[in-house]
C-alpha positions as CSV (number, residue, x, y, z in Angstrom):
1,M,7.3,13.4,3.2
2,D,7.6,9.7,2.5
3,M,5.3,6.6,2.4
4,W,5.7,5.8,6.0
5,S,4.7,9.4,7.0
6,L,1.5,9.0,5.0
7,V,0.4,5.5,6.1
8,R,1.3,6.2,9.7
9,M,-1.7,8.5,9.9
10,G,-3.8,5.3,10.6
11,F,-1.3,4.1,13.2
12,M,-1.7,7.3,15.1
13,Q,-5.4,7.6,14.8
14,N,-6.2,4.0,15.8
15,P,-3.3,2.6,17.8
16,G,-5.4,0.1,19.8
17,G,-7.4,-1.0,16.7
18,V,-6.6,-4.3,14.9
19,A,-4.2,-3.7,12.0
20,V,-3.6,-7.2,10.8
21,I,-5.4,-10.6,11.1
22,H,-3.6,-13.7,9.9
23,G,-5.1,-17.0,11.0
24,D,-5.5,-16.8,14.8
25,T,-3.1,-13.9,15.1
26,K,-4.4,-10.4,15.6
27,V,-2.0,-7.5,15.8
28,T,-2.9,-3.9,16.7
29,Y,-1.5,-0.8,15.0
30,R,0.6,-0.1,18.1
31,E,2.0,-3.6,18.1
32,L,2.6,-3.6,14.4
33,E,4.5,-0.3,14.5
34,K,6.8,-1.8,17.2
35,R,7.4,-4.9,15.1
36,I,8.2,-2.7,12.1
37,D,10.6,-0.6,14.1
38,K,12.2,-3.9,15.4
39,F,12.9,-5.2,11.9
40,A,14.1,-1.8,10.7
41,N,16.6,-1.9,13.6
42,V,17.5,-5.5,12.6
43,L,18.4,-4.4,9.1
44,N,20.4,-1.4,10.4
45,G,22.2,-3.6,12.8
46,L,23.2,-5.9,9.9
47,G,25.0,-3.0,8.4
48,L,22.4,-2.2,5.7
49,E,21.9,1.4,4.8
50,K,19.5,3.7,3.0
51,G,19.2,2.8,-0.6
52,D,20.3,-0.8,-0.2
53,R,17.9,-3.3,-1.8
54,V,16.2,-6.0,0.3
55,S,14.1,-8.8,-1.3
56,V,11.2,-10.5,0.3
57,V,9.6,-13.8,-0.8
58,G,6.6,-15.4,0.9
59,E,2.9,-16.0,0.9
60,N,0.5,-13.6,2.6
61,C,1.6,-13.4,6.3
62,L,2.6,-11.0,9.0
63,T,6.4,-11.4,8.3
64,V,6.1,-10.5,4.6
65,L,4.0,-7.4,5.5
66,E,6.1,-6.1,8.4
67,A,9.3,-6.7,6.5
68,Q,8.0,-4.6,3.6
69,Y,7.2,-1.6,5.8
70,A,10.4,-1.9,7.8
71,I,12.3,-1.7,4.5
72,L,10.5,1.4,3.3
73,K,10.7,3.1,6.7
74,S,14.4,2.5,6.7
75,G,14.8,4.2,3.4
76,M,15.9,0.9,1.8
77,V,14.4,-0.4,-1.4
78,W,11.8,-3.2,-1.3
79,V,12.3,-5.9,-4.0
80,P,9.3,-8.3,-3.8
81,L,9.8,-11.7,-5.4
82,N,6.9,-13.8,-6.7
83,F,6.8,-16.9,-4.5
84,R,5.5,-18.9,-7.4
85,N,8.7,-18.4,-9.3
86,H,11.2,-21.1,-9.8
87,P,14.4,-20.7,-7.7
88,N,16.3,-20.1,-11.0
89,E,14.2,-17.1,-11.7
90,H,14.8,-15.7,-8.2
91,V,18.6,-15.8,-9.0
92,H,18.1,-13.4,-11.8
93,Y,15.9,-11.0,-10.0
94,L,18.2,-10.9,-6.9
95,N,21.3,-10.4,-9.0
96,N,19.6,-7.8,-11.2
97,A,18.5,-5.7,-8.3
98,G,21.7,-6.2,-6.4
99,S,19.8,-7.2,-3.2
100,K,21.9,-7.3,-0.1
101,A,19.4,-9.2,2.0
102,L,16.7,-11.7,1.4
103,V,13.8,-12.3,3.7
104,M,11.9,-15.6,3.1
105,Q,9.4,-17.9,4.6
106,N,10.7,-21.3,5.6
107,Q,9.0,-23.2,2.8
108,F,11.1,-21.3,0.3
109,A,14.5,-21.9,2.0
110,E,15.2,-25.2,0.3
111,G,14.8,-23.7,-3.2
112,I,17.0,-20.7,-2.3
113,E,19.6,-23.1,-0.8
114,S,19.7,-25.0,-4.0
115,V,20.8,-21.9,-6.0
116,K,22.6,-20.0,-3.3
117,D,26.0,-20.4,-4.9
118,R,24.7,-18.4,-7.9
119,I,23.3,-15.5,-5.9
120,E,25.9,-12.8,-6.2
121,T,25.1,-9.9,-3.9
122,V,23.0,-11.2,-1.0
123,E,24.9,-11.1,2.2
124,H,22.1,-11.9,4.6
125,F,19.6,-14.8,4.1
126,I,16.9,-14.3,6.7
127,V,14.4,-17.1,7.1
128,D,11.1,-17.2,9.1
129,G,11.7,-20.7,10.4
130,E,14.6,-23.1,10.7
131,G,16.1,-22.6,7.3
132,Y,19.6,-24.0,6.5
133,Q,23.1,-23.5,7.8
134,G,24.3,-20.0,7.1
135,M,20.8,-18.5,7.2
136,E,19.7,-16.2,10.0
137,R,16.5,-16.9,11.8
138,Y,14.0,-14.1,11.6
139,D,12.6,-14.7,15.2
140,D,16.1,-14.7,16.7
141,L,16.9,-11.4,15.1
142,M,13.6,-9.9,16.2
143,D,14.0,-11.2,19.8
144,K,17.4,-9.3,20.1
145,A,16.3,-6.1,18.4
146,S,15.2,-2.9,19.9
147,D,11.7,-1.5,19.2
148,K,13.0,2.0,19.6
149,P,11.5,4.1,16.8
150,F,13.7,4.0,13.7
151,R,14.5,7.4,12.1
152,V,16.0,8.1,8.8
153,D,15.5,11.0,6.4
154,V,13.6,9.8,3.3
155,D,12.7,12.1,0.4
156,A,9.5,11.7,-1.7
157,E,11.7,11.2,-4.8
158,D,13.8,8.5,-3.2
159,M,13.6,5.0,-4.6
160,M,11.1,2.9,-2.7
161,A,10.7,-0.3,-4.7
162,I,12.0,-2.3,-7.6
163,M,9.3,-4.6,-9.0
164,H,10.3,-6.9,-11.8
165,T,8.5,-7.3,-15.1
166,S,9.7,-9.1,-18.3
167,G,9.9,-7.8,-21.8
168,T,9.2,-9.6,-25.0
169,T,12.8,-10.9,-25.0
170,G,12.1,-12.6,-21.7
171,A,14.8,-10.5,-19.9
172,A,13.5,-9.2,-16.6
173,K,13.4,-5.5,-16.2
174,G,13.3,-3.8,-12.8
175,V,10.6,-1.2,-12.5
176,V,11.7,1.6,-10.1
177,H,9.0,3.3,-8.0
178,T,9.6,6.3,-5.7
179,H,7.9,7.1,-2.5
180,M,6.0,9.8,-4.4
181,N,4.7,7.3,-6.8
182,W,3.2,5.2,-4.0
183,M,2.0,8.2,-2.0
184,M,0.0,9.4,-5.0
185,M,-1.3,5.9,-5.6
186,T,-2.4,5.6,-2.0
187,L,-4.3,9.0,-2.0
188,M,-5.9,8.1,-5.4
189,A,-7.1,4.7,-4.0
190,V,-8.6,6.3,-0.9
191,A,-10.5,8.8,-3.0
192,E,-11.6,6.5,-5.9
193,M,-12.6,3.6,-3.6
194,D,-14.1,5.7,-0.9
195,I,-12.2,3.9,1.8
196,R,-13.7,4.5,5.2
197,T,-12.5,4.1,8.8
198,T,-15.3,1.5,9.3
199,D,-14.0,-0.8,6.5
200,T,-12.3,-4.2,6.9
201,A,-10.1,-5.3,4.0
202,M,-9.2,-8.9,3.0
203,Y,-6.4,-10.0,0.8
204,I,-6.6,-13.4,-1.0
205,A,-4.3,-12.6,-3.9
206,P,-0.6,-12.3,-3.0
207,I,0.2,-8.9,-1.3
208,N,3.6,-9.0,-3.1
209,H,1.6,-8.8,-6.4
210,G,-1.4,-6.6,-7.4
211,S,-3.5,-6.7,-4.2
212,G,-0.6,-5.3,-2.1
213,I,-1.2,-1.8,-3.5
214,L,-4.4,-1.7,-1.4
215,I,-2.7,-2.1,2.0
216,P,-1.3,1.5,2.2
217,P,-4.6,3.2,1.7
218,H,-6.2,0.9,4.3
219,F,-3.3,1.4,6.7
220,M,-3.8,5.1,6.2
221,R,-7.4,4.8,7.3
222,G,-6.5,2.6,10.3
223,V,-8.7,-0.4,9.5
224,P,-8.2,-4.2,9.9
225,N,-6.4,-6.0,7.1
226,I,-7.0,-9.8,6.9
227,L,-4.3,-11.8,5.2
228,V,-5.3,-15.2,3.6
229,S,-2.4,-17.5,2.6
230,H,-4.2,-20.1,0.7
231,L,-7.4,-20.0,-1.4
232,D,-10.1,-21.9,0.5
233,I,-13.5,-20.7,-0.6
234,D,-15.3,-22.0,2.6
235,F,-12.7,-20.2,4.7
236,V,-13.0,-17.0,2.7
237,L,-16.8,-16.8,2.8
238,D,-16.8,-17.7,6.5
239,T,-14.3,-14.9,7.2
240,I,-16.3,-12.4,5.2
241,Q,-19.4,-13.3,7.3
242,K,-17.6,-13.4,10.7
243,E,-15.4,-10.3,10.3
244,K,-17.9,-8.3,8.3
245,V,-15.4,-7.8,5.4
246,T,-16.3,-4.7,3.3
247,T,-13.4,-4.7,0.8
248,I,-11.7,-7.5,-1.1
249,W,-9.4,-7.4,-4.1
250,L,-10.3,-10.2,-6.5
251,A,-8.7,-11.5,-9.6
252,P,-11.4,-12.5,-12.1
253,T,-10.4,-16.2,-11.6
254,I,-11.3,-16.0,-7.9
255,I,-14.7,-14.4,-8.8
256,Y,-15.4,-17.3,-11.1
257,F,-14.5,-19.8,-8.3
258,L,-16.9,-17.9,-5.9
259,L,-19.7,-17.9,-8.4
260,A,-19.3,-21.7,-9.0
261,F,-19.2,-22.5,-5.2
262,P,-22.3,-24.6,-4.5
263,N,-22.8,-23.4,-0.9
264,L,-22.4,-19.7,-1.6
265,S,-26.0,-18.9,-0.6
266,N,-25.3,-20.4,2.9
267,Y,-23.1,-17.4,3.8
268,D,-24.0,-13.8,4.6
269,I,-21.8,-11.6,2.4
270,S,-24.0,-8.5,2.6
271,S,-21.1,-6.6,4.3
272,L,-19.2,-6.4,1.0
273,R,-19.2,-2.9,-0.3
274,T,-16.2,-2.6,-2.6
275,C,-14.6,-5.4,-4.7
276,P,-11.9,-4.1,-7.0
277,Y,-10.7,-6.5,-9.7
278,S,-7.7,-6.1,-12.0
279,S,-4.9,-8.1,-13.7
280,A,-7.4,-9.2,-16.3
281,P,-10.8,-7.8,-17.3
282,M,-13.9,-10.1,-17.0
283,A,-16.0,-11.4,-19.8
284,V,-19.2,-9.3,-19.9
285,E,-21.6,-12.2,-19.2
286,K,-19.5,-13.3,-16.2
287,L,-19.5,-9.8,-14.9
288,K,-23.3,-9.5,-15.2
289,E,-23.6,-12.8,-13.2
290,A,-21.3,-11.5,-10.6
291,V,-23.2,-8.3,-10.1
292,D,-26.5,-10.2,-9.9
293,V,-25.0,-12.4,-7.1
294,F,-22.8,-9.9,-5.1
295,G,-24.5,-6.6,-5.9
296,Q,-23.1,-3.4,-7.4
297,V,-19.8,-3.8,-5.5
298,F,-17.3,-4.2,-8.3
299,L,-14.7,-1.7,-9.4
300,Q,-12.3,-2.4,-12.2
301,A,-8.8,-1.0,-12.4
302,Y,-6.6,-1.2,-15.4
303,G,-2.8,-0.7,-15.0
304,L,0.7,-2.0,-15.4
305,V,3.6,-2.6,-13.1
306,E,5.0,0.6,-14.6
307,C,1.8,2.6,-13.8
308,P,-0.4,0.5,-11.4
309,I,-3.6,2.5,-11.9
310,V,-4.5,4.1,-15.3
311,T,-8.3,3.8,-15.4
312,W,-11.2,2.9,-13.2
313,L,-14.6,1.5,-14.1
314,S,-16.6,2.6,-11.0
315,K,-19.1,0.6,-9.1
316,Q,-21.9,2.8,-10.4
317,E,-20.9,1.9,-13.9
318,H,-21.3,-1.8,-13.3
319,T,-24.9,-1.7,-14.4
320,V,-26.3,-5.0,-15.7
321,D,-29.7,-3.8,-16.9
322,G,-28.8,-0.4,-18.2
323,T,-28.8,1.2,-21.7
324,E,-27.0,-0.3,-24.7
325,D,-24.1,2.0,-24.1
326,Q,-23.9,1.1,-20.4
327,T,-23.9,-2.6,-21.3
328,R,-21.2,-2.2,-23.9
329,R,-19.0,-0.3,-21.5
330,L,-19.0,-3.2,-19.1
331,G,-16.5,-4.5,-21.5
332,S,-14.3,-1.5,-21.1
333,A,-11.5,-0.7,-18.7
334,G,-13.2,2.4,-17.6
335,R,-12.1,6.1,-17.7
336,Q,-8.9,7.7,-16.7
337,A,-8.2,7.9,-13.0
338,L,-7.6,11.0,-10.9
339,M,-4.5,13.0,-11.8
340,T,-4.1,10.9,-15.0
341,E,-4.0,11.8,-18.7
342,M,-4.5,9.0,-21.2
343,L,-4.3,9.0,-25.0
344,V,-4.4,6.5,-27.8
345,V,-1.8,7.4,-30.5
346,D,-0.6,6.1,-33.8
347,G,3.0,5.0,-34.6
348,D,4.2,8.5,-34.8
349,G,2.7,9.5,-31.4
350,N,-0.2,11.5,-32.9
351,E,-3.5,11.3,-31.0
352,L,-6.2,9.2,-32.7
353,P,-9.9,10.1,-32.8
354,A,-12.4,8.2,-30.8
355,G,-12.9,4.6,-31.8
356,E,-9.6,4.2,-33.6
357,V,-7.1,1.6,-32.3
358,G,-3.6,2.6,-31.4
359,E,-1.1,2.4,-28.5
360,I,-2.2,3.5,-25.1
361,I,0.0,6.2,-23.5
362,V,-0.2,7.7,-20.0
363,R,1.0,10.7,-18.1
364,S,0.5,10.3,-14.4
365,P,2.4,10.7,-11.0
366,L,2.1,7.0,-10.7
367,V,4.3,6.3,-13.7
368,M,7.6,4.6,-12.7
369,K,10.8,6.7,-12.4
370,E,12.8,4.3,-14.7
371,Y,13.8,0.8,-15.6
372,W,16.5,-0.2,-13.2
373,K,19.9,0.2,-14.8
374,N,18.4,0.1,-18.2
375,P,18.4,3.7,-19.7
376,E,17.7,2.4,-23.3
377,A,14.5,0.7,-22.2
378,T,13.6,3.8,-20.1
379,A,14.0,6.1,-23.1
380,Q,11.9,3.9,-25.3
381,A,9.1,3.7,-22.7
382,I,9.0,7.3,-21.5
383,R,9.0,9.9,-24.2
384,D,8.2,13.6,-23.8
385,G,6.7,12.9,-20.3
386,W,4.4,10.1,-21.6
387,F,4.7,6.4,-20.8
388,Y,4.1,4.2,-23.8
389,T,2.3,1.1,-22.4
390,G,2.8,-1.2,-25.3
391,D,-1.0,-2.1,-25.1
392,L,-3.3,-1.5,-28.0
393,G,-6.8,-0.1,-27.5
394,Y,-9.3,2.7,-28.3
395,I,-11.2,5.3,-26.4
396,D,-14.9,5.7,-27.2
397,D,-16.7,9.1,-27.4
398,G,-17.5,8.9,-23.7
399,G,-13.8,8.6,-22.7
400,Y,-14.0,4.8,-21.9
401,L,-10.9,2.8,-22.7
402,F,-11.3,-0.5,-24.5
403,V,-8.1,-2.6,-24.5
404,A,-7.9,-4.4,-27.8
405,D,-4.7,-6.4,-27.8
406,R,-1.1,-6.4,-26.5
407,M,1.7,-5.3,-28.7
408,K,4.1,-7.4,-26.7
409,D,2.3,-10.8,-27.0
410,M,2.1,-11.0,-23.2
411,I,-0.2,-13.7,-21.8
412,I,-2.2,-13.0,-18.6
413,T,-3.3,-16.3,-16.9
414,G,-5.0,-16.1,-13.6
415,G,-3.9,-12.6,-13.1
416,Y,-0.2,-13.4,-13.7
417,N,1.9,-12.2,-16.7
418,V,3.6,-14.8,-18.9
419,Y,6.0,-13.7,-21.6
420,P,6.1,-16.2,-24.5
421,K,9.8,-15.7,-25.3
422,E,10.7,-16.8,-21.7
423,V,8.8,-20.1,-22.2
424,E,10.1,-20.5,-25.7
425,N,13.7,-20.2,-24.4
426,V,13.0,-23.1,-22.1
427,I,11.4,-25.3,-24.7
428,F,14.5,-24.8,-26.9
429,K,16.5,-26.7,-24.2
430,N,15.1,-29.9,-25.7
431,D,17.4,-30.9,-28.5
432,A,14.6,-32.3,-30.6
433,V,12.9,-28.9,-30.9
434,F,13.5,-27.1,-34.2
435,E,11.1,-24.2,-33.8
436,T,8.5,-23.1,-31.2
437,A,6.0,-20.4,-30.7
438,V,4.0,-19.7,-27.5
439,I,0.6,-17.9,-27.5
440,G,-2.3,-17.4,-25.1
441,V,-5.6,-19.1,-25.8
442,P,-9.0,-18.5,-24.1
443,D,-9.5,-20.3,-20.8
444,E,-12.8,-20.1,-19.0
445,V,-11.2,-20.3,-15.6
446,W,-7.8,-18.5,-16.0
447,G,-8.7,-16.0,-18.6
448,E,-5.9,-17.3,-20.8
449,S,-3.8,-20.4,-20.8
450,V,-0.4,-21.0,-22.3
451,K,-0.2,-23.0,-25.5
452,A,3.0,-24.0,-27.3
453,F,3.4,-25.0,-30.9
454,V,6.5,-27.1,-31.6
455,V,8.2,-28.2,-34.8
456,K,10.5,-31.2,-34.4
457,K,13.9,-31.5,-35.9
458,P,14.0,-34.1,-38.8
459,G,14.5,-37.6,-37.5
460,M,14.0,-36.6,-33.9
461,D,11.1,-37.1,-31.6
462,V,9.5,-35.2,-28.6
463,T,6.2,-35.5,-26.9
464,E,3.8,-33.0,-25.4
465,E,4.4,-34.5,-21.9
466,E,8.2,-34.0,-22.3
467,I,7.8,-30.3,-23.2
468,I,5.4,-29.6,-20.3
469,E,7.7,-31.4,-17.9
470,L,10.7,-29.5,-19.1
471,C,8.9,-26.2,-18.5
472,K,7.7,-27.4,-15.1
473,D,11.3,-28.0,-14.1
474,N,12.5,-24.6,-15.2
475,L,9.6,-22.2,-14.7
476,A,6.9,-21.2,-12.3
477,S,3.9,-23.6,-12.7
478,Y,1.6,-20.9,-14.1
479,K,4.1,-20.3,-17.0
480,K,4.2,-23.9,-18.2
481,P,2.1,-24.7,-21.3
482,K,-1.3,-26.2,-20.6
483,S,-1.2,-27.8,-24.1
484,V,1.5,-28.5,-26.7
485,E,0.7,-29.0,-30.4
486,L,3.2,-30.7,-32.6
487,V,3.1,-29.1,-36.1
488,D,5.0,-29.5,-39.3
489,A,5.7,-25.8,-39.7
490,L,4.9,-22.4,-38.3
491,P,3.4,-19.6,-40.4
492,K,5.9,-16.8,-41.3
493,N,6.1,-13.6,-43.3
494,L,8.5,-13.0,-46.1
495,A,11.1,-11.8,-43.6
496,G,10.9,-15.1,-41.7
497,K,9.1,-13.7,-38.7
498,I,6.6,-16.1,-37.1
499,L,3.1,-14.9,-37.5
500,K,1.6,-15.4,-34.0
501,N,-1.6,-13.6,-35.0
502,E,-2.3,-16.5,-37.4
503,L,-1.7,-19.0,-34.7
504,R,-4.0,-17.1,-32.3
505,A,-6.8,-16.4,-34.8
506,P,-8.7,-19.7,-34.7
507,Y,-8.8,-19.7,-30.9
508,W,-10.0,-16.1,-30.5
509,E,-12.4,-16.0,-33.4
510,G,-15.9,-15.0,-32.1
511,Q,-14.6,-14.0,-28.7
512,E,-16.1,-10.8,-27.3
513,R,-12.6,-9.6,-26.3
514,Q,-9.2,-10.1,-27.5
515,V,-7.7,-9.7,-24.0
516,H,-9.1,-11.7,-21.1
């Protein structure tokens, strides 16, 4: 059995029902399956085979969605690219995965064209729009393709996706997921979220990022899925009211935007039943405010690219006027999910007692198969069947996980991961920079924002604006520093290692949580 066999249950049960809504476009499950078969036949007609990697870059739209499911139905490997990335970053991800085809929306064709000569393995550039010379038009290919059902034998342990994450060195690692990983995740989500055939799901956050994991369970139940390309609070609230949306994945930042919207009370949002949030936990006071406004609809998931769901904090546990323990646990990441084992261990891998901080490790059918072509990193991360997350935390006496800090200095801003070393490497491109250190500091809107400390070389000069502009030209916008502080020196230990904890301390002092 494979992912397509699982999600197709909804296609068979509700063929005439609406599968996808995007703007004025509505597609039924029957129509969507034909489009998926068409693009699967397109890929096959281009000479691509089972196991070949196909990348997709685009905002939330029908093309991005149907391309993904055509890829997995074909037994090929889906390699999503973050559309917010700089074209230079796409080059690395494409070359690392060895993608043979790239599907893109038209607005990203110019960026891809500018780096095309450095993309080593892509043979087919497929653009949903006009594109550039040498690019194949998506619509032309679809018009010529057969909608005959595409058949290929796919095993549950076959590779389904390579989703890139970065390590502390800034080098991107490809996280390999199998069909089995995603099938188990789909079944877990259906059970934990109580997804029903009467639901309607909406996706504001990019489906090529965290929110996309909710599409398979909703496909499996045969319900409508509404794709939103751009964050417009009026439009979102109007759609919730008009389409009677029951389920919506929200990054905490989007929840903050909704709470601050002055006309919120003008909309009927009573249809909302389940609002999972992840990528970053919410501050307890903000969470209480959200529950007061929206009701007891929130469900927190903690996970990583390598294991997308580790814990859940259920809707019933989002109690704002409960006991002292219930209130304290609003600041937790919840308890271990179905089919999941979770421990907190010391440096030698020994389980720690309740309340003691250590590294969070996980054993679950959702854990990745491996890091793509990186056996050393795989062996470091997966030991004796346990995945070592690199996150620090503790488990209380009720089994609730509290994430205390990150071993890898990763910054989460607006739900997106930023790795300091990657930003630091760009800052060093300025000849006037002697040393630099990048950290995350508290941000009321984005959870964390990127802050850089820079030491100038003697006799040379550089400004905050120059550093920010340099990062803007080389990185995705969310990765560039929001502020730059020019300092005379950076704190170090006797071995010469920069002490980032000392840099962070003044900003996080008095904060309820060390991870936002």
